[in-house]
Every structure is written in C-alpha cells, then in structure tokens.
VEXGUVEX-722640 format. One line per 4 residues: number of its first residue (from 1); their letters; for each residue x, y, z of N, C-alpha, C. Coordinates in nm, 3 decimals, m for minus. Example, Ala and Ser with C-alpha at 12.3 -4.5 7.8 and 13.67 -1.06 7.14 Angstrom:
2
1> AS> 1.319:m0.569:0.780:1.230:m0.450:0.780:1.320:m0.330:0.780 | 1.285:m0.225:0.708:1.367:m0.106:0.714:1.290:0.003:0.787
***
This chain:
114
1> MIDI> 13.080:23.746:26.691:13.175:23.777:26.782:13.109:23.685:26.934 | 13.196:23.615:26.858:13.235:23.479:26.950:13.324:23.476:26.972 | 13.389:23.442:26.802:13.538:23.407:26.701:13.603:23.506:26.820 | 13.551:23.658:26.762:13.603:23.816:26.827:13.729:23.750:26.993
5> ALDR> 13.619:23.693:27.114:13.621:23.742:27.236:13.748:23.563:27.236 | 13.696:23.515:27.157:13.795:23.392:27.157:13.948:23.419:27.113 | 13.943:23.498:27.013:14.074:23.602:26.963:14.117:23.609:27.077 | 14.090:23.757:27.130:14.091:23.816:27.213:14.150:23.781:27.432
9> LTEE> 14.114:23.641:27.454:14.192:23.558:27.535:14.303:23.453:27.512 | 14.249:23.427:27.383:14.354:23.324:27.305:14.535:23.402:27.296 | 14.477:23.556:27.253:14.600:23.667:27.276:14.654:23.697:27.436 | 14.545:23.733:27.498:14.614:23.774:27.627:14.657:23.648:27.759
13> GLLS> 14.624:23.507:27.697:14.714:23.439:27.680:14.610:23.322:27.882 | 14.479:23.379:27.829:14.320:23.329:27.882:14.258:23.199:27.845 | 14.298:23.163:27.709:14.284:23.057:27.702:14.432:22.980:27.588 | 14.419:22.889:27.712:14.541:22.785:27.637:14.504:22.671:27.637
17> ESRY> 14.495:22.565:27.515:14.591:22.459:27.496:14.675:22.367:27.566 | 14.822:22.432:27.560:14.859:22.365:27.677:14.798:22.403:27.816 | 14.793:22.412:27.924:14.716:22.508:28.017:14.648:22.417:28.010 | 14.499:22.372:27.911:14.446:22.282:27.944:14.446:22.126:27.952
21> LESY> 14.566:22.127:27.846:14.647:21.944:27.870:14.671:21.969:28.007 | 14.757:22.018:28.008:14.823:22.010:28.157:14.700:21.997:28.301 | 14.668:22.089:28.266:14.562:22.017:28.405:14.447:21.970:28.388 | 14.387:21.910:28.307:14.339:21.806:28.244:14.430:21.671:28.350
25> ISYR> 14.538:21.694:28.249:14.637:21.551:28.267:14.621:21.562:28.478 | 14.643:21.683:28.524:14.715:21.681:28.618:14.600:21.650:28.730 | 14.457:21.651:28.677:14.344:21.575:28.758:14.290:21.462:28.716 | 14.326:21.413:28.627:14.305:21.343:28.646:14.405:21.160:28.677
29> AGSG> 14.465:21.266:28.660:14.614:21.140:28.666:14.558:21.126:28.916 | 14.560:21.206:28.949:14.539:21.284:29.068:14.388:21.189:29.117 | 14.298:21.155:29.003:14.239:21.075:29.048:14.201:20.923:28.961 | 14.352:20.885:28.944:14.325:20.746:29.004:14.373:20.668:28.852
33> YGPL> 14.392:20.763:28.722:14.405:20.740:28.618:14.481:20.745:28.550 | 14.555:20.629:28.408:14.695:20.594:28.417:14.719:20.663:28.278 | 14.804:20.694:28.209:14.807:20.774:28.085:14.752:20.712:27.941 | 14.738:20.592:27.933:14.660:20.543:27.819:14.512:20.620:27.849
37> RIRE> 14.460:20.575:27.926:14.314:20.648:27.970:14.315:20.780:27.894 | 14.410:20.868:28.003:14.384:20.955:28.007:14.426:21.055:27.860 | 14.566:20.970:27.729:14.509:21.000:27.657:14.422:21.003:27.555 | 14.344:20.849:27.557:14.214:20.805:27.467:14.131:20.923:27.527
41> ELNQ> 14.141:20.925:27.625:14.001:21.056:27.700:14.033:21.198:27.584 | 14.152:21.205:27.581:14.175:21.361:27.521:14.147:21.363:27.345 | 14.196:21.241:27.320:14.181:21.233:27.155:14.078:21.264:27.166 | 13.997:21.231:27.233:13.840:21.188:27.234:13.775:21.371:27.170
45> RGLS> 13.789:21.422:27.241:13.796:21.545:27.275:13.847:21.641:27.149 | 13.911:21.613:27.041:13.911:21.686:26.941:14.018:21.699:26.915 | 14.188:21.682:27.028:14.289:21.780:27.043:14.446:21.697:26.983 | 14.488:21.702:26.913:14.602:21.731:26.900:14.675:21.667:26.897
49> RGDV> 14.717:21.530:26.835:14.770:21.380:26.906:14.916:21.388:26.979 | 14.952:21.499:26.879:15.137:21.542:26.876:15.149:21.592:27.030 | 14.987:21.672:27.107:15.026:21.771:27.179:14.935:21.693:27.267 | 14.821:21.597:27.298:14.862:21.519:27.358:14.945:21.467:27.457
53> EQAI> 15.052:21.326:27.331:15.190:21.293:27.410:15.311:21.404:27.472 | 15.277:21.516:27.416:15.388:21.570:27.440:15.339:21.588:27.557 | 15.245:21.625:27.623:15.192:21.674:27.749:15.225:21.566:27.809 | 15.158:21.463:27.769:15.176:21.318:27.879:15.270:21.344:27.936
57> RECG> 15.429:21.303:27.796:15.539:21.278:27.862:15.590:21.445:27.959 | 15.556:21.532:27.956:15.669:21.663:27.995:15.532:21.684:28.170 | 15.460:21.595:28.117:15.328:21.631:28.265:15.455:21.611:28.394 | 15.536:21.485:28.403:15.583:21.521:28.546:15.563:21.353:28.610
61> FNWQ> 15.443:21.336:28.605:15.395:21.257:28.691:15.494:21.087:28.689 | 15.565:21.024:28.790:15.611:20.901:28.727:15.450:20.809:28.746 | 15.405:20.749:28.684:15.322:20.684:28.637:15.324:20.518:28.724 | 15.412:20.497:28.729:15.439:20.345:28.766:15.432:20.381:28.968
65> EQLE> 15.391:20.495:29.047:15.340:20.536:29.115:15.282:20.619:29.110 | 15.212:20.650:28.950:15.041:20.579:29.049:14.939:20.485:29.023 | 15.024:20.393:28.951:14.990:20.343:28.938:14.973:20.191:29.027 | 15.064:20.277:29.131:15.070:20.135:29.275:15.020:20.225:29.424
69> DTWR> 15.031:20.388:29.378:14.907:20.435:29.481:14.730:20.414:29.439 | 14.699:20.367:29.328:14.557:20.371:29.271:14.527:20.203:29.319 | 14.612:20.161:29.268:14.608:19.991:29.357:14.608:19.981:29.466 | 14.702:20.077:29.567:14.701:19.987:29.730:14.526:20.088:29.751
73> RKFA> 14.475:20.180:29.709:14.383:20.194:29.753:14.288:20.151:29.765 | 14.277:20.091:29.589:14.153:19.978:29.595:14.164:19.823:29.648 | 14.305:19.833:29.669:14.297:19.599:29.670:14.371:19.644:29.788 | 14.344:19.726:29.928:14.440:19.753:30.049:14.611:19.669:30.009
77> GALP> 14.700:19.702:29.910:14.824:19.655:29.926:14.745:19.468:29.889 | 14.685:19.448:29.874:14.665:19.265:29.873:14.714:19.254:29.722 | 14.937:19.189:29.682:14.856:19.084:29.573:14.840:18.955:29.590 | 14.713:18.982:29.453:14.615:18.818:29.409:14.715:18.721:29.453
81> EDAK> 14.657:18.621:29.493:14.633:18.495:29.553:14.656:18.367:29.446 | 14.545:18.406:29.397:14.537:18.311:29.302:14.466:18.385:29.128 | 14.447:18.269:29.000:14.509:18.382:28.898:14.311:18.443:28.846 | 14.199:18.447:28.931:14.115:18.464:28.924:14.122:18.632:29.034
85> ERAR> 14.178:18.587:29.083:14.202:18.759:29.169:14.289:18.866:29.092 | 14.397:18.792:29.036:14.510:18.851:28.978:14.414:18.911:28.845 | 14.307:18.826:28.781:14.276:18.923:28.658:14.173:19.015:28.728 | 14.097:19.009:28.766:13.986:19.079:28.885:14.080:19.273:28.873
89> QGRF> 14.209:19.229:28.923:14.281:19.322:28.994:14.333:19.427:28.885 | 14.349:19.330:28.791:14.455:19.396:28.595:14.330:19.427:28.532 | 14.218:19.373:28.550:14.142:19.411:28.404:14.054:19.558:28.490 | 14.089:19.577:28.646:14.029:19.719:28.678:14.125:19.837:28.678
93> LSYR> 14.306:19.777:28.653:14.408:19.847:28.634:14.383:19.884:28.489 | 14.389:19.793:28.401:14.366:19.842:28.279:14.223:19.970:28.206 | 14.110:19.914:28.287:14.063:19.997:28.248:14.071:20.145:28.356 | 14.159:20.139:28.382:14.178:20.314:28.479:14.341:20.380:28.383
97> GYSL> 14.351:20.266:28.275:14.414:20.341:28.233:14.561:20.292:28.240 | 14.622:20.190:28.211:14.799:20.170:28.285:14.817:20.016:28.163 | 14.913:20.013:28.126:14.969:19.928:28.010:14.982:19.783:28.136 | 14.956:19.702:28.036:14.966:19.569:28.109:15.108:19.537:28.085
101> EMIG> 15.214:19.588:28.087:15.374:19.595:28.107:15.366:19.622:28.294 | 15.269:19.791:28.227:15.294:19.824:28.413:15.265:19.698:28.522 | 15.103:19.643:28.446:15.071:19.572:28.547:15.095:19.496:28.630 | 15.131:19.357:28.536:15.228:19.253:28.513:15.381:19.273:28.636
105> RLLS> 15.444:19.353:28.630:15.544:19.421:28.635:15.458:19.468:28.814 | 15.361:19.502:28.867:15.348:19.541:28.992:15.230:19.399:29.054 | 15.188:19.334:28.927:15.088:19.206:29.077:15.200:19.094:29.033 | 15.266:19.080:29.018:15.381:18.975:29.018:15.469:18.947:29.138
109> GREF> 15.435:19.086:29.201:15.550:19.133:29.283:15.618:19.193:29.244 | 15.729:19.251:29.141:15.809:19.240:29.153:15.923:19.391:29.131 | 15.829:19.502:29.137:15.784:19.604:29.198:15.855:19.671:29.325 | 15.803:19.576:29.415:15.847:19.543:29.558:15.977:19.443:29.594
113> YD> 16.086:19.429:29.464:16.146:19.363:29.544:16.260:19.447:29.448 | 16.197:19.506:29.303:16.404:19.572:29.238:16.377:19.693:29.304
***
C-alpha cells in the first residue's frame, strides 16, 4: 500500500525530489550554511550526486554574499587582527561549508576592495 501511495503522490507532483532539493538548499543557505556543507548533507541522505550538484548550481544563491552575511552576523564584520583570530573565524566559516578560497578572500579584506 505504501508503494502505491508514493507512486500516486509522485504522479500528481506532490512528491518531488527536485522540489525537496530546492527547499532544502534554500532553508540551509538561509540559515548561513555554504554549498560544501549542504552538498555533503544531501549526499548523506542518499540523493543522487548529479541532482545535488545541479540543484546547487541552479539555486540562484550568491554564495559569496551568503558567506559575508554569515560572517557579519557571527563576527560583527570585524576582520581578524592576528593569526589566532583569523584561524578561529576561518574554522567557523569552513565548518559552515564555505570553501577555503572564499574564506581567504573575505578574511584578507580583498572582498571589500575589489
């Protein structure tokens, strides 16, 4: 009976993997998580890597802006003054799922001068 119900919901468009991906990405990105973390969470849920990659590419988020917003909320926009603080901020942002390249660009201050 469960399989029949799931098939019916899928046929009616009420159960859709692409809608789930879109919703999940939107929710997690809105919570300050980056593409690397979101990708890993979706892969752990058994979703197709290709579908996950496509959904992340097509989601319409500007990940650099998301990173900056997350950083500003956590660190009040204060660039690190020493290596210890830079490492602390970098660890937090990396854990959130942003690439080291994006983090380095932000924490070096280049993001604000380009």
